[in-house]
N, CA, C and O atoms as a CHARMM CRD file, in Angstrom:
* protein
*
  232
    1    1 UNK  N      0.86300  -1.16800   0.02900 PROA 1      0.00000
    2    1 UNK  CA     0.05100   0.03400  -0.01900 PROA 1      0.00000
    3    1 UNK  C      1.01400   1.29800   0.00300 PROA 1      0.00000
    4    1 UNK  O      1.99500   1.36500   0.74300 PROA 1      0.00000
    5    2 UNK  N      0.65800   2.22300  -0.82400 PROA 2      0.00000
    6    2 UNK  CA     1.49600   3.36100  -0.95400 PROA 2      0.00000
    7    2 UNK  C      0.90100   4.40000  -0.01000 PROA 2      0.00000
    8    2 UNK  O     -0.28300   4.57600   0.27600 PROA 2      0.00000
    9    3 UNK  N      1.96100   5.03400   0.40100 PROA 3      0.00000
   10    3 UNK  CA     1.48900   6.10100   1.29100 PROA 3      0.00000
   11    3 UNK  C      0.98600   7.48900   0.40200 PROA 3      0.00000
   12    3 UNK  O      1.64800   8.08900  -0.44500 PROA 3      0.00000
   13    4 UNK  N     -0.17000   7.74500   0.79700 PROA 4      0.00000
   14    4 UNK  CA    -0.64700   9.08500   0.10500 PROA 4      0.00000
   15    4 UNK  C     -0.03100  10.45000   0.65300 PROA 4      0.00000
   16    4 UNK  O      0.11600  10.79200   1.82700 PROA 4      0.00000
   17    5 UNK  N      0.26400  11.08000  -0.41900 PROA 5      0.00000
   18    5 UNK  CA     1.00500  12.40700   0.01300 PROA 5      0.00000
   19    5 UNK  C     -0.22900  13.40700   0.13100 PROA 5      0.00000
   20    5 UNK  O     -1.14200  13.30900  -0.68900 PROA 5      0.00000
   21    6 UNK  N     -0.26800  14.29200   1.06000 PROA 6      0.00000
   22    6 UNK  CA    -1.28800  15.19600   1.18500 PROA 6      0.00000
   23    6 UNK  C     -1.17600  16.24800  -0.05600 PROA 6      0.00000
   24    6 UNK  O     -0.15100  16.40300  -0.72000 PROA 6      0.00000
   25    7 UNK  N     -2.18200  16.81900  -0.22100 PROA 7      0.00000
   26    7 UNK  CA    -2.38000  17.98700  -1.41800 PROA 7      0.00000
   27    7 UNK  C     -2.00000  19.21400  -0.86500 PROA 7      0.00000
   28    7 UNK  O     -2.70500  19.90600  -0.13000 PROA 7      0.00000
   29    8 UNK  N     -0.74800  19.48700  -1.27900 PROA 8      0.00000
   30    8 UNK  CA    -0.31500  20.81700  -0.94400 PROA 8      0.00000
   31    8 UNK  C     -0.60600  22.00600  -1.74500 PROA 8      0.00000
   32    8 UNK  O     -0.16900  23.10300  -1.39500 PROA 8      0.00000
   33    9 UNK  N     -1.37900  21.84600  -2.88900 PROA 9      0.00000
   34    9 UNK  CA    -1.36300  22.90700  -3.71200 PROA 9      0.00000
   35    9 UNK  C     -2.16800  24.18900  -2.82500 PROA 9      0.00000
   36    9 UNK  O     -3.03200  23.90100  -1.99700 PROA 9      0.00000
   37   10 UNK  N     -1.86600  25.29400  -3.04000 PROA 10     0.00000
   38   10 UNK  CA    -2.41200  26.30900  -2.41600 PROA 10     0.00000
   39   10 UNK  C     -1.79400  26.62800  -0.99700 PROA 10     0.00000
   40   10 UNK  O     -2.12400  27.66800  -0.42700 PROA 10     0.00000
   41   11 UNK  N     -0.92700  25.77100  -0.43400 PROA 11     0.00000
   42   11 UNK  CA    -0.41800  26.11300   0.75400 PROA 11     0.00000
   43   11 UNK  C      0.87100  27.15000   0.45200 PROA 11     0.00000
   44   11 UNK  O      1.55200  27.17800  -0.57300 PROA 11     0.00000
   45   12 UNK  N      1.00600  28.01100   1.67100 PROA 12     0.00000
   46   12 UNK  CA     2.24500  28.75500   1.37200 PROA 12     0.00000
   47   12 UNK  C      2.56400  29.25700   2.90300 PROA 12     0.00000
   48   12 UNK  O      1.77400  29.14700   3.84100 PROA 12     0.00000
   49   13 UNK  N      3.82300  29.80800   2.96800 PROA 13     0.00000
   50   13 UNK  CA     4.25600  30.22200   4.35100 PROA 13     0.00000
   51   13 UNK  C      4.25400  31.77400   4.32600 PROA 13     0.00000
   52   13 UNK  O      4.76300  32.42800   3.41600 PROA 13     0.00000
   53   14 UNK  N      3.62900  32.30600   5.42000 PROA 14     0.00000
   54   14 UNK  CA     3.16600  33.75700   5.33900 PROA 14     0.00000
   55   14 UNK  C      4.63800  34.30600   5.88800 PROA 14     0.00000
   56   14 UNK  O      5.67700  33.70300   6.15700 PROA 14     0.00000
   57   15 UNK  N      4.27600  35.71500   5.93700 PROA 15     0.00000
   58   15 UNK  CA     5.73400  36.72400   6.26000 PROA 15     0.00000
   59   15 UNK  C      6.19400  36.34600   7.79300 PROA 15     0.00000
   60   15 UNK  O      7.31200  36.70000   8.17000 PROA 15     0.00000
   61   16 UNK  N      5.32100  35.62500   8.66900 PROA 16     0.00000
   62   16 UNK  CA     6.00500  35.24500   9.94900 PROA 16     0.00000
   63   16 UNK  C      6.42700  33.85700   9.88800 PROA 16     0.00000
   64   16 UNK  O      6.62400  33.29800  10.96700 PROA 16     0.00000
   65   17 UNK  N      6.61900  33.13400   8.69900 PROA 17     0.00000
   66   17 UNK  CA     6.95300  31.87900   8.79700 PROA 17     0.00000
   67   17 UNK  C      6.08300  30.85700   9.20600 PROA 17     0.00000
   68   17 UNK  O      6.59300  29.78700   9.53700 PROA 17     0.00000
   69   18 UNK  N      4.77700  30.99800   9.24700 PROA 18     0.00000
   70   18 UNK  CA     3.66900  30.31200   9.48800 PROA 18     0.00000
   71   18 UNK  C      3.05600  29.44200   8.31800 PROA 18     0.00000
   72   18 UNK  O      2.69300  30.02800   7.29800 PROA 18     0.00000
   73   19 UNK  N      2.93200  28.14400   8.41500 PROA 19     0.00000
   74   19 UNK  CA     2.33900  27.45600   7.16100 PROA 19     0.00000
   75   19 UNK  C      0.85500  27.81300   7.01400 PROA 19     0.00000
   76   19 UNK  O      0.07900  27.54300   7.93100 PROA 19     0.00000
   77   20 UNK  N      0.46200  28.37000   5.97100 PROA 20     0.00000
   78   20 UNK  CA    -1.07400  28.63500   5.83000 PROA 20     0.00000
   79   20 UNK  C     -1.41800  27.55800   4.75600 PROA 20     0.00000
   80   20 UNK  O     -0.92400  27.58500   3.62900 PROA 20     0.00000
   81   21 UNK  N     -2.31800  26.58600   5.19300 PROA 21     0.00000
   82   21 UNK  CA    -2.81200  25.61200   4.32800 PROA 21     0.00000
   83   21 UNK  C     -4.29400  25.96400   3.53800 PROA 21     0.00000
   84   21 UNK  O     -5.07000  26.79900   4.00200 PROA 21     0.00000
   85   22 UNK  N     -4.53900  25.29300   2.42500 PROA 22     0.00000
   86   22 UNK  CA    -5.69500  25.59000   1.70100 PROA 22     0.00000
   87   22 UNK  C     -6.80100  25.14300   2.57100 PROA 22     0.00000
   88   22 UNK  O     -7.76200  25.88400   2.77600 PROA 22     0.00000
   89   23 UNK  N     -6.71200  24.00400   3.07600 PROA 23     0.00000
   90   23 UNK  CA    -7.68300  23.25300   3.88700 PROA 23     0.00000
   91   23 UNK  C     -8.07100  24.36600   5.14600 PROA 23     0.00000
   92   23 UNK  O     -9.25000  24.65800   5.35000 PROA 23     0.00000
   93   24 UNK  N     -7.05700  24.90100   5.89300 PROA 24     0.00000
   94   24 UNK  CA    -7.08900  25.74400   7.00100 PROA 24     0.00000
   95   24 UNK  C     -8.01600  26.98700   6.54800 PROA 24     0.00000
   96   24 UNK  O     -8.98700  27.43800   7.15500 PROA 24     0.00000
   97   25 UNK  N     -7.42800  27.45200   5.24100 PROA 25     0.00000
   98   25 UNK  CA    -8.21000  28.58900   4.79100 PROA 25     0.00000
   99   25 UNK  C     -9.71600  28.25000   4.53600 PROA 25     0.00000
  100   25 UNK  O    -10.49400  29.10600   4.95700 PROA 25     0.00000
  101   26 UNK  N    -10.24200  27.21800   3.95800 PROA 26     0.00000
  102   26 UNK  CA   -11.51500  26.75400   3.69400 PROA 26     0.00000
  103   26 UNK  C    -12.12100  26.87700   4.93900 PROA 26     0.00000
  104   26 UNK  O    -13.04200  27.68200   5.07500 PROA 26     0.00000
  105   27 UNK  N    -11.70700  26.14000   5.93900 PROA 27     0.00000
  106   27 UNK  CA   -12.37200  26.06000   7.24300 PROA 27     0.00000
  107   27 UNK  C    -12.63900  27.52700   7.93700 PROA 27     0.00000
  108   27 UNK  O    -13.72300  27.76700   8.46900 PROA 27     0.00000
  109   28 UNK  N    -11.67800  28.39600   7.89700 PROA 28     0.00000
  110   28 UNK  CA   -11.77200  29.52000   8.30700 PROA 28     0.00000
  111   28 UNK  C    -12.78000  30.44000   7.68700 PROA 28     0.00000
  112   28 UNK  O    -13.46600  31.23900   8.32500 PROA 28     0.00000
  113   29 UNK  N    -12.81700  30.23000   6.16600 PROA 29     0.00000
  114   29 UNK  CA   -13.93700  31.14300   5.41900 PROA 29     0.00000
  115   29 UNK  C    -15.22700  30.56500   5.96600 PROA 29     0.00000
  116   29 UNK  O    -16.07000  31.37900   6.34400 PROA 29     0.00000
  117   30 UNK  N    -15.51100  29.20200   6.06700 PROA 30     0.00000
  118   30 UNK  CA   -16.91500  28.68900   6.63700 PROA 30     0.00000
  119   30 UNK  C    -17.03700  29.28700   7.89600 PROA 30     0.00000
  120   30 UNK  O    -18.09500  29.90000   8.03900 PROA 30     0.00000
  121   31 UNK  N    -16.19600  29.29700   8.95100 PROA 31     0.00000
  122   31 UNK  CA   -16.67100  29.98900  10.15300 PROA 31     0.00000
  123   31 UNK  C    -16.83500  31.40700  10.00900 PROA 31     0.00000
  124   31 UNK  O    -17.66500  31.93600  10.74800 PROA 31     0.00000
  125   32 UNK  N    -16.14700  32.18600   9.12800 PROA 32     0.00000
  126   32 UNK  CA   -16.50100  33.60800   8.92800 PROA 32     0.00000
  127   32 UNK  C    -17.89000  33.92200   8.23400 PROA 32     0.00000
  128   32 UNK  O    -18.62000  34.89500   8.42500 PROA 32     0.00000
  129   33 UNK  N    -18.05600  32.92000   7.43700 PROA 33     0.00000
  130   33 UNK  CA   -19.46400  33.03200   6.78600 PROA 33     0.00000
  131   33 UNK  C    -20.67300  32.75200   7.85100 PROA 33     0.00000
  132   33 UNK  O    -21.72900  33.38500   7.83200 PROA 33     0.00000
  133   34 UNK  N    -20.39800  31.81100   8.69500 PROA 34     0.00000
  134   34 UNK  CA   -21.36300  31.56000   9.76800 PROA 34     0.00000
  135   34 UNK  C    -21.49200  32.73100  10.55200 PROA 34     0.00000
  136   34 UNK  O    -22.63300  33.09000  10.84200 PROA 34     0.00000
  137   35 UNK  N    -20.40000  33.47200  10.99400 PROA 35     0.00000
  138   35 UNK  CA   -20.53500  34.58300  11.80800 PROA 35     0.00000
  139   35 UNK  C    -21.25000  35.84800  11.18000 PROA 35     0.00000
  140   35 UNK  O    -21.92000  36.66800  11.80800 PROA 35     0.00000
  141   36 UNK  N    -21.00500  35.85000   9.93100 PROA 36     0.00000
  142   36 UNK  CA   -21.37800  37.05500   9.06300 PROA 36     0.00000
  143   36 UNK  C    -22.89400  36.81900   8.77300 PROA 36     0.00000
  144   36 UNK  O    -23.56300  37.76800   8.36300 PROA 36     0.00000
  145   37 UNK  N    -23.49500  35.52900   8.97900 PROA 37     0.00000
  146   37 UNK  CA   -24.73100  35.29000   8.67500 PROA 37     0.00000
  147   37 UNK  C    -25.58400  35.14400  10.23300 PROA 37     0.00000
  148   37 UNK  O    -26.76400  34.81100  10.33700 PROA 37     0.00000
  149   38 UNK  N    -24.75200  35.45100  11.26200 PROA 38     0.00000
  150   38 UNK  CA   -25.36100  35.31900  12.52600 PROA 38     0.00000
  151   38 UNK  C    -26.45700  36.46600  12.82100 PROA 38     0.00000
  152   38 UNK  O    -27.29800  36.20700  13.68200 PROA 38     0.00000
  153   39 UNK  N    -26.50900  37.73300  12.16100 PROA 39     0.00000
  154   39 UNK  CA   -27.18200  38.81300  12.33000 PROA 39     0.00000
  155   39 UNK  C    -27.84200  39.24000  10.91500 PROA 39     0.00000
  156   39 UNK  O    -27.27300  38.91900   9.87100 PROA 39     0.00000
  157   40 UNK  N    -28.88100  39.86700  10.90100 PROA 40     0.00000
  158   40 UNK  CA   -29.45000  40.59100   9.78300 PROA 40     0.00000
  159   40 UNK  C    -28.84400  41.88900   9.63100 PROA 40     0.00000
  160   40 UNK  O    -28.47500  42.50100  10.63300 PROA 40     0.00000
  161   41 UNK  N    -28.69300  42.41700   8.36200 PROA 41     0.00000
  162   41 UNK  CA   -28.24400  43.79500   8.23100 PROA 41     0.00000
  163   41 UNK  C    -28.92700  44.81100   9.12600 PROA 41     0.00000
  164   41 UNK  O    -28.25300  45.82300   9.31900 PROA 41     0.00000
  165   42 UNK  N    -30.03700  44.77100   9.67700 PROA 42     0.00000
  166   42 UNK  CA   -30.70700  45.48500  10.51600 PROA 42     0.00000
  167   42 UNK  C    -30.17800  45.43600  12.00700 PROA 42     0.00000
  168   42 UNK  O    -29.93600  46.42300  12.70100 PROA 42     0.00000
  169   43 UNK  N    -30.04300  44.12600  12.36900 PROA 43     0.00000
  170   43 UNK  CA   -29.31000  44.00700  13.62800 PROA 43     0.00000
  171   43 UNK  C    -27.85900  44.50500  13.61800 PROA 43     0.00000
  172   43 UNK  O    -27.39000  45.07700  14.60200 PROA 43     0.00000
  173   44 UNK  N    -27.28200  44.32500  12.70600 PROA 44     0.00000
  174   44 UNK  CA   -25.85900  44.49800  12.63200 PROA 44     0.00000
  175   44 UNK  C    -25.82200  46.07200  12.66000 PROA 44     0.00000
  176   44 UNK  O    -25.02900  46.63400  13.41500 PROA 44     0.00000
  177   45 UNK  N    -26.61700  46.74900  11.89700 PROA 45     0.00000
  178   45 UNK  CA   -26.61700  48.30500  12.13100 PROA 45     0.00000
  179   45 UNK  C    -27.07600  48.84900  13.65800 PROA 45     0.00000
  180   45 UNK  O    -26.53700  49.82200  14.18500 PROA 45     0.00000
  181   46 UNK  N    -28.03100  48.16100  14.21300 PROA 46     0.00000
  182   46 UNK  CA   -28.40000  48.41600  15.46900 PROA 46     0.00000
  183   46 UNK  C    -27.22600  48.30900  16.51900 PROA 46     0.00000
  184   46 UNK  O    -27.09000  49.09300  17.45900 PROA 46     0.00000
  185   47 UNK  N    -26.42000  47.27400  16.25300 PROA 47     0.00000
  186   47 UNK  CA   -25.29800  46.94600  17.27700 PROA 47     0.00000
  187   47 UNK  C    -24.14900  48.04200  16.86100 PROA 47     0.00000
  188   47 UNK  O    -23.39100  48.43500  17.74800 PROA 47     0.00000
  189   48 UNK  N    -24.02300  48.49700  15.64200 PROA 48     0.00000
  190   48 UNK  CA   -22.91400  49.50700  15.27900 PROA 48     0.00000
  191   48 UNK  C    -23.44000  50.79400  15.89200 PROA 48     0.00000
  192   48 UNK  O    -22.57700  51.49100  16.42400 PROA 48     0.00000
  193   49 UNK  N    -24.64500  51.22800  15.91900 PROA 49     0.00000
  194   49 UNK  CA   -25.14300  52.36400  16.46300 PROA 49     0.00000
  195   49 UNK  C    -25.05000  52.35600  17.86500 PROA 49     0.00000
  196   49 UNK  O    -24.85900  53.45200  18.39300 PROA 49     0.00000
  197   50 UNK  N    -25.15600  51.21800  18.69500 PROA 50     0.00000
  198   50 UNK  CA   -25.17900  51.19800  20.06100 PROA 50     0.00000
  199   50 UNK  C    -23.65500  51.21600  20.41500 PROA 50     0.00000
  200   50 UNK  O    -23.27700  51.82300  21.41700 PROA 50     0.00000
  201   51 UNK  N    -22.91000  50.65400  19.72300 PROA 51     0.00000
  202   51 UNK  CA   -21.25900  50.76600  19.97500 PROA 51     0.00000
  203   51 UNK  C    -20.92500  52.23000  19.99100 PROA 51     0.00000
  204   51 UNK  O    -20.43900  52.82500  20.95300 PROA 51     0.00000
  205   52 UNK  N    -21.24000  52.75700  18.81000 PROA 52     0.00000
  206   52 UNK  CA   -20.85200  54.13000  18.73000 PROA 52     0.00000
  207   52 UNK  C    -21.39000  55.21300  19.79800 PROA 52     0.00000
  208   52 UNK  O    -20.80500  56.22100  20.19300 PROA 52     0.00000
  209   53 UNK  N    -22.67600  54.72400  20.16100 PROA 53     0.00000
  210   53 UNK  CA   -23.37300  55.58000  21.31700 PROA 53     0.00000
  211   53 UNK  C    -22.37300  55.30200  22.67000 PROA 53     0.00000
  212   53 UNK  O    -21.95900  56.26800  23.31200 PROA 53     0.00000
  213   54 UNK  N    -22.03500  53.97100  23.03600 PROA 54     0.00000
  214   54 UNK  CA   -21.11800  53.81800  24.29500 PROA 54     0.00000
  215   54 UNK  C    -19.75400  54.62400  23.73100 PROA 54     0.00000
  216   54 UNK  O    -19.19900  55.19800  24.66800 PROA 54     0.00000
  217   55 UNK  N    -19.29700  54.75300  22.87500 PROA 55     0.00000
  218   55 UNK  CA   -17.98100  55.20200  22.58800 PROA 55     0.00000
  219   55 UNK  C    -17.94600  56.74800  22.66000 PROA 55     0.00000
  220   55 UNK  O    -16.92500  57.34600  22.99800 PROA 55     0.00000
  221   56 UNK  N    -19.09600  57.36800  22.33100 PROA 56     0.00000
  222   56 UNK  CA   -19.15000  58.80200  22.32600 PROA 56     0.00000
  223   56 UNK  C    -19.56600  59.13200  23.96000 PROA 56     0.00000
  224   56 UNK  O    -19.22300  60.19500  24.47700 PROA 56     0.00000
  225   57 UNK  N    -20.28300  58.17800  24.64800 PROA 57     0.00000
  226   57 UNK  CA   -20.50900  58.34000  26.11600 PROA 57     0.00000
  227   57 UNK  C    -19.26200  58.19800  26.90100 PROA 57     0.00000
  228   57 UNK  O    -19.23400  58.73100  28.01100 PROA 57     0.00000
  229   58 UNK  N    -18.19900  57.53200  26.46100 PROA 58     0.00000
  230   58 UNK  CA   -17.08300  57.24100  27.37400 PROA 58     0.00000
  231   58 UNK  C    -16.25900  58.54400  27.38300 PROA 58     0.00000
  232   58 UNK  O    -15.23800  58.62300  28.06700 PROA 58     0.00000
């Protein structure tokens, strides 16, 4: 049985010397999409306005 080599296409080392894999980027994109879809645009605007109000009050 031959050992299967991992697919390393799309992998690269960033400026810090950290290996960034294509699979890792895909997982992170999925998580970011989940977070982006957590709130409606209206809820996002309400939260933005509330944050601005808190910053101005500080």
